N, C-alpha and C positions, 0 to 999 in steps of 0.2 A: 599857411593858407594850403588847403588840400591839393593835391596835383590833379590837372585836369585830365580825366581819365583816357579822352580820346586822343592826347598828346604827348603823354606822360609814359618814358620810357621806364621799363623794369630796374633800371639805374637810377634813375631820378627818384621813383619812390622810396628806393632804399636807402636813399641820402634824406628823403622827406622824413621818414619814421626815425631812421639814427637819431636825427636831432628831437624828436620828442620825448618828454621823459615817461617814464612806465604809465605813470597815472593818465597822461594824455592820451596815449596809444589806448587804453582801455576807453576811456572816455569815447574815444572816436570808434571804435570798435562798435561801441554799445547804440551809439546814434546813427551807423551807417553800417550793421553787421552784413548786409547784402553787397556793401561796396567793397568793406574790408577783406570780407572773407573770399572775395575773387579777384582780388588784386596782384597780379604777378608783382613780386617786389617786395610786397608787405612781409614780416617776419613770419615763419611756419608757424612757431608755436600761437601767435595770436588768431592764424588764419584756421586751425585746427579745432581752437577754442569756439570760436566763432561758429562754423559748419557744423560741427558737432552739436552746438547749442540749436543751433537753426533746423538739422535734420530730425533731430527727436528718436533718433533708432542707433541702436550700436553697430559699430561695423566692424571688421576684420582688421582693415587697414584705417588709416587716417585720412578724411576728411581735408584735401587742400584745397577745394573747390567744390561749393555747393549752390546750385540755383533752380527751383521747380518750376520755374516757368516754362509753358510749353510741355516739349518731350524731355527738358532738363538737360543741365551739364551737370558733372559730376568728376572730380580728379582724386582718385584714391591712391595713397602712399603707403608701400610696405617697406620695412625699414627705415634707417635715419638718412632723411633726405640733407641734411643739414650739414652732417659729415662726410656722405658718401664719394666717393673718388669715382664710381662707376654707376651711370642711371642709365636704365633702361625703359623706355617707355612706350607701353601698349596701347595701340590706335585701333579700336574697335569699329567694325564696319556696320552695315546694313543691318537694322531689326534693333540695333542697342538703343537704350533709353537709360533715364534716371531710375524708374522703377525695376527696370529687369536686373541693373546693375546692385541697387540695393537688396532686393530679395531674391536674386541670382535664380531667375525664372526663365532665363534665355535658353538657347540652346547647349545643353550640358558641354558638348565637346569644340564648343568655340567660346565658352564663359572667361572672360579676358580676366575676371578676378580669379579664377581657379588656376589658369594660367600664369596671371604674377605670382601666387602664391608658390607655385610648383617649379617657377624660375627661380625666383629666389632661394629656396630651399634647395633647390641642385646646386645653383651656383656657390653657396654658402659650404655644401659638401665637399666641393671638387677645391675651394678656396676659402678654408674657415675663417680666415683673418682678413680677407677683402673687403672693403667698406663699399657694400651695395643699396642700392636702393629702385624698387621696380615701381612703376608707377602706370595707373590705369588711366588713361588721358581721354575721355569722353567730353570734351572740352567743345564739341561741333554738332551742326544738328545732322544725325545722320539719315542717309534714305529711310522711309518705313521700312520697305522691303525689296524684293527685285521690281522696282517700278521706272516709271520715267526717271526719277531722279539718279537713281541708282545707274542710267546709261549715262549720265551727263557729270558734269566736273564742276558745277557752281558751287555745290557745298563744300567739296574738298579744296576749293579755291579758296573759300572763307575759312576752313577751317585749317587749312596751312598757315594761312595768317596769325590766326591765335595761337597755334601751336609756336612755330616761330618766334611769337613773344615768349611764351611759356617759357621755352628752353635758354632764352637770353634772359629770365631772370634766375636761373638755375648757379649754385657755386661754380666762378669760372675754373676753378683747379678738376673739376668733373669731366670724365667723357663719356658721351652719351648717344646711346642706341636707340635705333629706332625700331619697332618690332609691329608691321600693321597686318592686320587681317582684312580681306575682303576688300569692301570699298575702303578700307582705312587706308591699304596702301596707298589709294590715289593720295591721300592727305599727306603721307609718307613720303609719295614721292615727289611733292610740289616742296614739302617741308627742306628736303634735304639739299635744296639749290641754293636755299640761305642761311640756314641755320648751322652752328657748327654741330656733326656729329661724325662718329668714328664707323658706324656699320649703319647698313639699310637693309631690313630684313623684311622681304613680302609673303606672305603665308596667303594661299587661295587667290591670288590676287586675279581682279578681270582686265587687269592692264593699267598703267602708269603713266600714262598722255604721254609717251615716249613709243620710238621705237625700238631701241634697244637701252641698256643701262649706262652706256656713254651720254644718249640724250638727257640724263637727270643732271648733268652737268656739277657732279658732286664727288668729292676727293673720299668719299665715305667708301667701303668696301660694300659690295651689295650682295644680296642672297636673295633666292626665291625657291619657293616648293612650295607642293599641293601634295593631298592625298589622294592614296590611289583611287580611282573610282570618281575622283569628285568633279562634279558638273561643270565646274567652271572651266574647266581644259576643253569646254566645247565652245566657248565665249569666240564667236566671229572676229578675227584680226582685222579690224577694219573699224575707220570711223567717218559716218554720214551725218552732214548736217550738225555736228556738233555730237551726236550720240556715236 
């Protein structure tokens, strides 16, 4: 019986697929590609195959999740996630969607795909033998721009729930670092409270729904930075009526 996606944990999903024959896995993926391709806990190779077939486009990373509905959802992997001992997850912020990720048409300086590739290359240069994977995780509905939703936390709350689930499905031996940019830092901050992470990196953050780093209630090391002249530095340090 296929697990109930609303109730099954990634561990439950892993056990379910472990009990299937290769032929049964393939049949299930063919019958429900949109389910299997986006199911945390399902085998990575199976998800890559399903999603790359669904996307019908060659990408520079592996597609671990792909959902074209609405603004879309996508999770791209650079490196070998199955054997990684260190996983770095980049969470984009406002304005990013499936199309921009695939076509790399968003702002060049904040492009998460370019950032993932640069991060992987630099880490390998410094530690050639390290087992590292960098993930671009756009598994939530980002605010479309600097709008009403960008000034509230509802989308970050939903995103943190799904990111926590994603992390729960990663190999247990790996350490996890979260890198959030812009509104993505709100998602990252809320995720750090409940997920196993060693480092939280906030870039150009509008705030993380806490007054200080201790408010994140995490054992992870917390880093924060912004570029000189970034207008996010002028964001009012105040919350009124949920904004």
